[in-house]
RODO-2510 file (C-alpha; in nm, 4 decimals, decimal comma):
residues 449
     n   res          X          Y          Z
     1     m    -0,2268     0,4809     2,0243
     2     i    -0,3965     0,1496     1,9418
     3     g    -0,7527     0,1610     1,8078
     4     s    -0,9759     0,3159     1,5438
     5     g    -1,2856     0,4658     1,7065
     6     g    -1,4139     0,7934     1,8403
     7     r    -1,2565     0,7120     2,1768
     8     e    -0,9142     0,6887     2,0124
     9     h    -0,9650     1,0136     1,8200
    10     a    -1,0512     1,1868     2,1491
    11     l    -0,7406     1,0397     2,3112
    12     v    -0,5212     1,1426     2,0176
    13     s    -0,6567     1,4982     2,0355
    14     a    -0,5849     1,5164     2,4089
    15     l    -0,2373     1,3688     2,3709
    16     l    -0,1450     1,6173     2,0983
    17     s    -0,2078     1,9016     2,3421
    18     d     0,0470     1,7592     2,5884
    19     p     0,3814     1,9416     2,5416
    20     a     0,5702     1,6310     2,6539
    21     v     0,4356     1,4309     2,3580
    22     t     0,6873     1,4901     2,0820
    23     e     0,5703     1,2227     1,8366
    24     l     0,2459     1,0289     1,8111
    25     a     0,1081     0,7611     1,5801
    26     c    -0,2064     0,5488     1,5771
    27     a    -0,2903     0,2011     1,4525
    28     p    -0,5099     0,1462     1,2659
    29     g    -0,6787     0,4846     1,3190
    30     n    -0,9501     0,6394     1,1013
    31     a    -0,9781     0,9284     0,8559
    32     g    -0,9932     1,1936     1,1264
    33     i    -0,6975     1,0523     1,3161
    34     a    -0,4986     1,0122     0,9939
    35     a    -0,5394     1,3848     0,9280
    36     a    -0,3620     1,4563     1,2578
    37     v    -0,0976     1,1831     1,3031
    38     p     0,0611     0,8977     1,1042
    39     t    -0,1419     0,5765     1,1015
    40     y    -0,0393     0,2145     1,0521
    41     g    -0,2213    -0,1042     0,9706
    42     v    -0,2240    -0,3683     1,2428
    43     d    -0,4139    -0,6848     1,3348
    44     l    -0,5642    -0,5883     1,6697
    45     a    -0,6321    -0,9538     1,7521
    46     d    -0,2611    -1,0396     1,7286
    47     p    -0,0656    -0,9313     2,0408
    48     s     0,2674    -0,9930     1,8684
    49     a     0,1693    -0,7692     1,5761
    50     v     0,0734    -0,4896     1,8152
    51     a     0,4018    -0,5280     2,0056
    52     d     0,5996    -0,5415     1,6798
    53     l     0,4489    -0,2084     1,5794
    54     a     0,5453    -0,0543     1,9156
    55     d     0,9004    -0,1779     1,8548
    56     e     0,9022    -0,0449     1,4988
    57     f     0,7824     0,2965     1,6120
    58     g     1,0183     0,2978     1,9108
    59     a     0,7293     0,3908     2,1376
    60     d     0,8076     0,5265     2,4842
    61     l     0,4423     0,4585     2,5694
    62     t     0,1734     0,2504     2,4020
    63     i    -0,1911     0,3206     2,4901
    64     i    -0,4366     0,0444     2,4064
    65     g    -0,7867     0,1728     2,3382
    66     p    -1,0174    -0,1252     2,2644
    67     e    -1,0921    -0,4183     2,4926
    68     g    -1,0150    -0,6878     2,2345
    69     p    -0,6352    -0,6450     2,2277
    70     l    -0,6278    -0,6150     2,6084
    71     v    -0,8153    -0,9400     2,6650
    72     a    -0,5974    -1,1045     2,3991
    73     g    -0,2811    -1,0072     2,5895
    74     a    -0,1341    -0,7219     2,3845
    75     a    -0,0249    -0,5330     2,6969
    76     d     0,1529    -0,8431     2,8301
    77     e     0,3437    -0,8854     2,5042
    78     i     0,4517    -0,5196     2,4972
    79     r     0,5662    -0,5306     2,8614
    80     s     0,7599    -0,8518     2,7989
    81     r     0,9704    -0,6541     2,5512
    82     g     1,0562    -0,3899     2,8093
    83     r     0,8250    -0,1184     2,6813
    84     a     0,5787     0,0890     2,8827
    85     v     0,2127     0,0340     2,8100
    86     f    -0,1064     0,1869     2,9454
    87     g    -0,3490    -0,1030     2,9607
    88     p    -0,4020    -0,3988     3,1949
    89     s    -0,2658    -0,7486     3,1514
    90     a    -0,4895    -1,0147     3,0012
    91     e    -0,5557    -1,1541     3,3476
    92     a    -0,6524    -0,8140     3,4938
    93     a    -0,8569    -0,7334     3,1804
    94     r    -1,0808    -1,0284     3,2696
    95     l    -1,2712    -0,7674     3,4697
    96     e    -1,4278    -0,6896     3,1321
    97     g    -1,3603    -1,0147     2,9506
    98     s    -1,5558    -1,2277     3,1994
    99     k    -1,8541    -1,1004     3,3948
   100     s    -1,8401    -1,4004     3,6283
   101     f    -1,4758    -1,3185     3,7058
   102     a    -1,5690    -0,9556     3,7748
   103     k    -1,8414    -1,0713     4,0141
   104     a    -1,5913    -1,2950     4,1942
   105     i    -1,3481    -1,0054     4,2332
   106     m    -1,6211    -0,7777     4,3663
   107     d    -1,7358    -1,0441     4,6091
   108     a    -1,3822    -1,0938     4,7387
   109     a    -1,3249    -0,7184     4,7656
   110     g    -1,6596    -0,6450     4,9311
   111     v    -1,7727    -0,4177     4,6477
   112     p    -2,1474    -0,3414     4,6324
   113     t    -2,3094    -0,4965     4,3248
   114     g    -2,6185    -0,6899     4,2261
   115     q    -2,6615    -1,0535     4,3201
   116     a    -2,5778    -1,2882     4,0347
   117     v    -2,5731    -1,6531     3,9298
   118     t    -2,3453    -1,8025     3,6639
   119     a    -2,5309    -2,0694     3,4678
   120     t    -2,3896    -2,3328     3,2331
   121     d    -2,7176    -2,4824     3,1106
   122     v    -3,0697    -2,3627     3,0409
   123     a    -3,2158    -2,5291     3,3505
   124     q    -2,9765    -2,3370     3,5769
   125     a    -3,0535    -2,0174     3,3878
   126     g    -3,4278    -2,0704     3,4269
   127     a    -3,3939    -2,1284     3,8001
   128     a    -3,1894    -1,8083     3,8337
   129     l    -3,4496    -1,6103     3,6411
   130     d    -3,7174    -1,7342     3,8785
   131     r    -3,5011    -1,6459     4,1772
   132     f    -3,4510    -1,2818     4,0760
   133     g    -3,7768    -1,2210     3,8900
   134     p    -3,8471    -0,9442     3,6391
   135     p    -3,7025    -0,7282     3,5072
   136     y    -3,4717    -1,0125     3,4004
   137     v    -3,1042    -0,9276     3,3455
   138     v    -2,9128    -1,1780     3,1304
   139     k    -2,5481    -1,1161     3,0383
   140     d    -2,3129    -1,2976     2,8068
   141     d    -2,0149    -1,3849     3,0242
   142     g    -1,7588    -1,2790     2,7627
   143     l    -1,7018    -0,9888     2,5273
   144     a    -2,0029    -0,9271     2,3065
   145     a    -1,9305    -0,5938     2,1343
   146     g    -2,1807    -0,4061     2,3492
   147     k    -2,4722    -0,6349     2,2642
   148     g    -2,4377    -0,9123     2,5197
   149     v    -2,7024    -0,8041     2,7700
   150     v    -3,0795    -0,8415     2,7698
   151     v    -3,3032    -0,6673     3,0222
   152     t    -3,6663    -0,7629     2,9756
   153     d    -3,9902    -0,8413     3,1573
   154     n    -4,0456    -1,1340     2,9189
   155     r    -3,9114    -1,4553     3,0693
   156     l    -3,9072    -1,6359     2,7349
   157     v    -3,6948    -1,3634     2,5782
   158     a    -3,4567    -1,3767     2,8753
   159     l    -3,4284    -1,7558     2,8568
   160     a    -3,3700    -1,7455     2,4813
   161     h    -3,0802    -1,5047     2,5280
   162     a    -2,9380    -1,7220     2,8058
   163     d    -2,9547    -2,0239     2,5770
   164     a    -2,7757    -1,8328     2,2994
   165     c    -2,5001    -1,7211     2,5375
   166     i    -2,4495    -2,0740     2,6720
   167     t    -2,4400    -2,2176     2,3209
   168     a    -2,1817    -1,9610     2,2109
   169     g    -1,9629    -1,9463     2,5202
   170     d    -2,0584    -2,2157     2,7716
   171     r    -2,1882    -1,9801     3,0406
   172     v    -2,4195    -1,6907     3,1117
   173     v    -2,4616    -1,4549     3,4081
   174     i    -2,8109    -1,3903     3,5462
   175     e    -2,8345    -1,0858     3,7743
   176     e    -3,0830    -0,8963     3,9826
   177     f    -3,1984    -0,5724     3,8241
   178     l    -3,0409    -0,2567     3,9664
   179     d    -3,2847     0,0330     3,9593
   180     g    -3,1617     0,3915     3,9485
   181     p    -2,9823     0,6468     3,7290
   182     e    -2,6565     0,5297     3,5787
   183     v    -2,3126     0,6868     3,5911
   184     s    -1,9888     0,6101     3,4092
   185     l    -1,6707     0,6853     3,6007
   186     f    -1,3179     0,6459     3,4606
   187     l    -1,0317     0,5810     3,7028
   188     i    -0,6638     0,5762     3,6100
   189     s    -0,4645     0,3141     3,7989
   190     d    -0,0925     0,2500     3,8386
   191     g    -0,1597    -0,0931     3,9888
   192     r    -0,1709     0,0318     4,3473
   193     t    -0,3655     0,3591     4,3538
   194     v    -0,6375     0,5261     4,1469
   195     v    -0,7075     0,8774     4,0234
   196     p    -1,0666     0,9450     3,9125
   197     l    -1,1744     1,1488     3,6124
   198     q    -1,5011     1,3410     3,5894
   199     p    -1,8154     1,1253     3,5805
   200     a    -2,0309     1,1065     3,2695
   201     q    -2,3574     0,9548     3,1539
   202     d    -2,4118     0,7840     2,8200
   203     f    -2,7170     0,6874     2,6141
   204     k    -2,7313     0,3319     2,4796
   205     r    -3,0590     0,3110     2,2901
   206     a    -3,0822     0,4143     1,9262
   207     l    -3,3858     0,6408     1,9536
   208     d    -3,5037     0,9373     2,1584
   209     g    -3,6578     0,8587     2,4936
   210     d    -3,4347     0,5537     2,5356
   211     a    -3,6385     0,3622     2,2799
   212     g    -3,5291     0,1267     2,0056
   213     p    -3,2490    -0,1292     1,9927
   214     n    -2,9271    -0,1252     2,1889
   215     t    -2,6189     0,0429     2,0449
   216     g    -2,2588     0,0993     2,1435
   217     g    -2,3641     0,4452     2,2644
   218     m    -2,5407     0,7355     2,0930
   219     g    -2,4075     1,0199     2,3045
   220     a    -2,2811     1,1308     2,6433
   221     y    -2,2368     1,4347     2,8631
   222     s    -2,0228     1,5540     3,1515
   223     p    -2,0272     1,6682     3,4280
   224     l    -2,3406     1,5479     3,6085
   225     p    -2,4973     1,8406     3,7965
   226     w    -2,7528     1,6092     3,9580
   227     a    -2,5011     1,3608     4,1026
   228     p    -2,4237     1,3618     4,4766
   229     a    -2,1275     1,5836     4,5648
   230     d    -1,9412     1,2930     4,7272
   231     l    -2,0139     1,0394     4,4524
   232     v    -1,6615     1,0229     4,3107
   233     s    -1,4899     0,9920     4,6490
   234     e    -1,7405     0,7257     4,7523
   235     v    -1,6737     0,5214     4,4377
   236     v    -1,2989     0,5462     4,4883
   237     e    -1,3300     0,4291     4,8486
   238     t    -1,5918     0,1562     4,8134
   239     v    -1,5437     0,0331     4,4562
   240     a    -1,2233     0,1213     4,2747
   241     q    -0,9572     0,0987     4,5443
   242     p    -1,0874    -0,2340     4,6838
   243     v    -1,0830    -0,3855     4,3330
   244     i    -0,7327    -0,2549     4,2620
   245     d    -0,6158    -0,3917     4,5989
   246     e    -0,7727    -0,7322     4,5325
   247     l    -0,6084    -0,7657     4,1921
   248     a    -0,2721    -0,6555     4,3323
   249     d    -0,3011    -0,9102     4,6141
   250     r    -0,3602    -1,1803     4,3526
   251     g    -0,0387    -1,0860     4,1750
   252     t    -0,2172    -0,9367     3,8717
   253     p    -0,2045    -0,5595     3,9248
   254     f    -0,4373    -0,3500     3,7116
   255     v    -0,2397    -0,0820     3,5258
   256     g    -0,4642     0,1159     3,2960
   257     l    -0,8123     0,2605     3,2854
   258     l    -1,0785     0,1118     3,5097
   259     y    -1,4269     0,1978     3,3850
   260     a    -1,6965     0,1589     3,6504
   261     g    -2,0540     0,1418     3,5259
   262     l    -2,2649     0,2337     3,8273
   263     a    -2,6280     0,2444     3,9331
   264     l    -2,7362     0,4923     4,1999
   265     t    -2,9927     0,2670     4,3652
   266     p    -3,2150     0,3424     4,6662
   267     d    -2,9711     0,1243     4,8638
   268     g    -2,6655     0,3201     4,7506
   269     v    -2,4086     0,3038     4,4705
   270     k    -2,3726    -0,0392     4,3112
   271     v    -2,1575    -0,1662     4,0253
   272     i    -2,3365    -0,2773     3,7100
   273     e    -2,0212    -0,3694     3,5197
   274     f    -1,6513    -0,2987     3,4774
   275     n    -1,4638    -0,2233     3,1594
   276     a    -1,0868    -0,2318     3,1271
   277     r    -1,0499     0,0728     2,9006
   278     f    -1,1871     0,4170     2,8231
   279     g    -1,5565     0,4117     2,7305
   280     d    -1,7034     0,5266     2,4026
   281     p    -1,8713     0,7801     2,3729
   282     e    -1,8076     0,9022     2,7296
   283     t    -1,4397     0,9664     2,6495
   284     q    -1,5442     1,2158     2,3827
   285     a    -1,7343     1,4173     2,6448
   286     v    -1,4894     1,3864     2,9346
   287     l    -1,1479     1,4542     2,7808
   288     p    -1,2293     1,7965     2,6262
   289     l    -1,2802     1,9223     2,9824
   290     l    -0,9376     1,8014     3,1022
   291     e    -0,6744     2,0728     3,1255
   292     s    -0,3915     1,8528     3,2579
   293     p    -0,1401     1,6950     3,0141
   294     l    -0,2905     1,3525     2,9532
   295     g     0,0216     1,1868     2,8154
   296     q     0,2211     1,2614     3,1277
   297     v    -0,0554     1,1243     3,3509
   298     l    -0,0839     0,7999     3,1542
   299     a     0,2942     0,7621     3,1414
   300     a     0,3142     0,7971     3,5200
   301     a     0,0486     0,5260     3,5594
   302     a     0,2252     0,2962     3,3152
   303     g     0,5466     0,3525     3,5096
   304     g     0,3780     0,2339     3,8282
   305     d     0,3629     0,5629     4,0190
   306     l     0,0818     0,8096     3,9573
   307     s     0,2290     1,0459     4,2144
   308     r     0,5029     1,1295     3,9615
   309     g     0,2474     1,2668     3,7180
   310     p     0,0654     1,5990     3,7186
   311     r    -0,2508     1,6515     3,9202
   312     l    -0,5741     1,6386     3,7220
   313     v    -0,7253     1,9832     3,6634
   314     w    -1,0613     2,0364     3,4948
   315     r    -1,1912     2,3371     3,3085
   316     s    -1,5262     2,4799     3,4128
   317     g    -1,8295     2,4204     3,2004
   318     a    -1,9754     2,1150     3,0299
   319     a    -1,9405     1,8955     2,7233
   320     v    -2,2042     1,7092     2,5232
   321     a    -2,1168     1,4484     2,2592
   322     v    -2,3769     1,3450     2,0006
   323     v    -2,3128     1,0412     1,7802
   324     l    -2,4047     1,0357     1,4116
   325     a    -2,4954     0,6819     1,3009
   326     a    -2,5009     0,5371     0,9513
   327     e    -2,8182     0,4126     0,7867
   328     g    -2,8997     0,0636     0,9141
   329     y    -2,7196     0,0961     1,2469
   330     p    -2,7285    -0,0841     1,4915
   331     g    -2,8047    -0,3581     1,2399
   332     t    -2,5949    -0,3817     0,9256
   333     p    -2,4831    -0,0258     0,8498
   334     t    -2,4558     0,1242     0,5045
   335     v    -2,0951     0,2161     0,4313
   336     r    -1,8991     0,4098     0,1693
   337     d    -2,1464     0,6980     0,1644
   338     r    -2,0048     1,0482     0,1208
   339     i    -1,9803     1,2707     0,4301
   340     d    -2,0026     1,6489     0,3895
   341     g    -2,0275     1,9510     0,6149
   342     l    -1,7522     1,8732     0,8641
   343     a    -1,5536     2,1886     0,7895
   344     a    -1,8628     2,3999     0,8488
   345     a    -1,9346     2,2204     1,1755
   346     e    -1,5804     2,2600     1,3047
   347     a    -1,5814     2,6289     1,2117
   348     l    -1,8442     2,6876     1,4800
   349     p    -1,7172     2,8109     1,8172
   350     d    -1,6718     2,5376     2,0792
   351     v    -1,7576     2,2546     1,8390
   352     h    -1,5296     1,9603     1,7639
   353     v    -1,5829     1,6611     1,5344
   354     l    -1,4334     1,3278     1,6379
   355     h    -1,4222     1,0527     1,3778
   356     a    -1,5072     0,6867     1,4374
   357     g    -1,6285     0,4881     1,1346
   358     t    -1,4758     0,7020     0,8599
   359     a    -1,2345     0,6434     0,5711
   360     i    -1,0923     0,8236     0,2711
   361     e    -1,1696     0,6988    -0,0810
   362     g    -0,9700     0,9026    -0,3265
   363     d    -1,0268     1,2563    -0,2040
   364     t    -1,3662     1,1812    -0,0512
   365     l    -1,4523     1,1242     0,3146
   366     v    -1,6908     0,8297     0,3425
   367     s    -1,8625     0,6271     0,6117
   368     a    -1,6910     0,3048     0,7164
   369     g    -1,8898     0,1826     1,0161
   370     g    -2,2077     0,2063     1,2193
   371     r    -2,1194     0,4920     1,4513
   372     v    -1,9605     0,7321     1,2057
   373     l    -1,8565     1,0298     1,4178
   374     s    -1,9309     1,2336     1,7289
   375     v    -1,9941     1,6059     1,7383
   376     v    -1,8846     1,7536     2,0704
   377     g    -2,0155     2,0832     2,1976
   378     l    -1,8577     2,2764     2,4839
   379     g    -2,0261     2,5437     2,6901
   380     e    -2,0486     2,7170     3,0228
   381     d    -2,3271     2,4761     3,1168
   382     l    -2,5101     2,1777     2,9688
   383     t    -2,7630     2,3963     2,7907
   384     e    -2,4949     2,5854     2,6009
   385     a    -2,2961     2,2684     2,5333
   386     r    -2,6082     2,0983     2,3900
   387     t    -2,6840     2,3980     2,1729
   388     n    -2,3338     2,3931     2,0294
   389     a    -2,3274     2,0162     1,9736
   390     y    -2,6582     2,0127     1,7873
   391     a    -2,5692     2,3204     1,5851
   392     g    -2,2654     2,1286     1,4658
   393     i    -2,4283     1,7952     1,3906
   394     e    -2,7060     1,9621     1,1924
   395     l    -2,4418     2,0764     0,9448
   396     v    -2,3102     1,7250     0,8788
   397     e    -2,4516     1,5565     0,5693
   398     l    -2,4598     1,1765     0,5373
   399     r    -2,7344     1,0009     0,3422
   400     g    -2,9695     0,8023     0,5651
   401     s    -2,7865     0,8944     0,8861
   402     s    -2,9511     0,9476     1,2225
   403     y    -2,8804     1,0852     1,5682
   404     r    -3,0646     1,1246     1,8941
   405     t    -3,2029     1,4694     1,9685
   406     d    -3,2334     1,4262     2,3459
   407     i    -2,8746     1,3771     2,4624
   408     a    -2,8414     1,5544     2,8007
   409     r    -3,1757     1,7297     2,7464
   410     d    -3,3343     1,6337     3,0781
   411     a    -3,0167     1,7066     3,2740
   412     a    -2,9786     2,0464     3,1057
   413     e    -3,3387     2,1383     3,1815
   414     a    -3,3019     2,0212     3,5400
   415     d    -2,9764     2,2127     3,5761
   416     s    -3,1515     2,5288     3,4631
   417     s    -3,4371     2,4580     3,7028
   418     a    -3,1918     2,4033     3,9865
   419     e    -3,0772     2,7615     3,9481
   420     a    -3,4361     2,8505     4,0320
   421     d    -3,4211     2,6276     4,3431
   422     v    -3,5899     2,3278     4,1790
   423     a    -3,4253     1,9938     4,2540
   424     p    -3,2563     1,8459     3,9427
   425     e    -3,3338     1,5007     3,8098
   426     p    -3,0945     1,2875     3,6043
   427     d    -3,1482     1,1775     3,2480
   428     a    -3,3024     0,8344     3,2364
   429     a    -3,0482     0,5910     3,1008
   430     p    -3,0870     0,2201     3,0275
   431     e    -2,8880    -0,0646     3,1736
   432     p    -2,5472    -0,0738     2,9959
   433     d    -2,5573    -0,2931     2,6851
   434     v    -2,9340    -0,3425     2,7166
   435     q    -3,0916    -0,5341     2,4318
   436     v    -3,4663    -0,5912     2,4504
   437     d    -3,5974    -0,8054     2,1665
   438     a    -3,9441    -0,9259     2,0786
   439     p    -4,0049    -1,2828     2,1930
   440     p    -3,9265    -1,5445     1,9284
   441     e    -4,2647    -1,6537     1,7964
   442     s    -4,1679    -2,0141     1,7308
   443     t    -3,9645    -2,0755     2,0447
   444     s    -4,1052    -2,2275     2,3596
   445     e    -3,9385    -2,2931     2,6928
   446     a    -3,9611    -2,6650     2,6220
   447     e    -3,7720    -2,6170     2,2953
   448     l    -3,5021    -2,4204     2,4759
   449     s    -3,4651    -2,7005     2,7287
***
């Protein structure tokens, strides 16, 4: 397992429950992962170093968690050495690494998405903003660690972000705004076919009510009781399979996890973005509900034939993941603060703690990143799952830490109302990677030009 976040801890936990997995290690891991399996240091930006570690461990299967190593070509290097790897090639991972490339693939495959313009200078960006109008959606074309998108009604703010993206990476993508509740859907691909997981919804903003700055994700829940019954099959038919077919036809098959970020608009399901790996924190909410042996499924995909793996089976009930963030996050987080209360939280029924930014100093567990950990609650429904998750996170002690108190609240209330024949409504969720900043006081459009 390659990676160090909450997503990787969730994957490690799921893999350990697979009877076919006889040995497991993670690089670089975190304190929670290190308590379960051996961990190794590795430079994630160096594909050769990642492949060398797979050779050293004698891995039958390498699973790459983060997008950075995928875009850098780690999966290509591992495959070139004759080893199985779950993760797309660098070319296929451009679905996440380049938003303009993803738009081109969707256009060629006939996948429903928002209209977009790729701009290489501020004048082009300004013209595109005027074409689409507010709310303005401005996306850094490349990887931006979850902070590359601005959605704002302020044209000057939008143009400033476009200018920053062009300065840093030569191009920016301006899109029409897609209005509607958002859904995250994971799909496992063997390069020819796809198998969907359960959908989830995540929460990007730092504060309750979807207020405050953008983050990498403050929580998630699954399943979605308000989603259309045929949503997953529709996404497979109109989004995932056409994209997988298009990439295969181009000679760059996508073998790995396709993450579709979707908007349920008045005109139907449309793609907001693609990622080339499991999402964080949605993975923490989805995988605890999976009863099938994950390792065998991923191995079948990596081997090019999902039909050889077990069928996906899901347990009943729901899961809610709540992220605990360090003081200062999503700005510069405070690190090396002591963390207490985890044993008490995990002693609660149906509560699990998944580490992300944690480390061990001496005998002490300390914070080592912005998003420190996720507390996952399971239950027969969203209400019970929320109750369990928040009971657990309230026991965790970390100076200056924070968490949202409204993860899955609206969906849980609507689900309860639905039992009384009241139509459910989804939780409001912001555009993925939304960053809305105050307009720069000293910057004018003329200065940007």
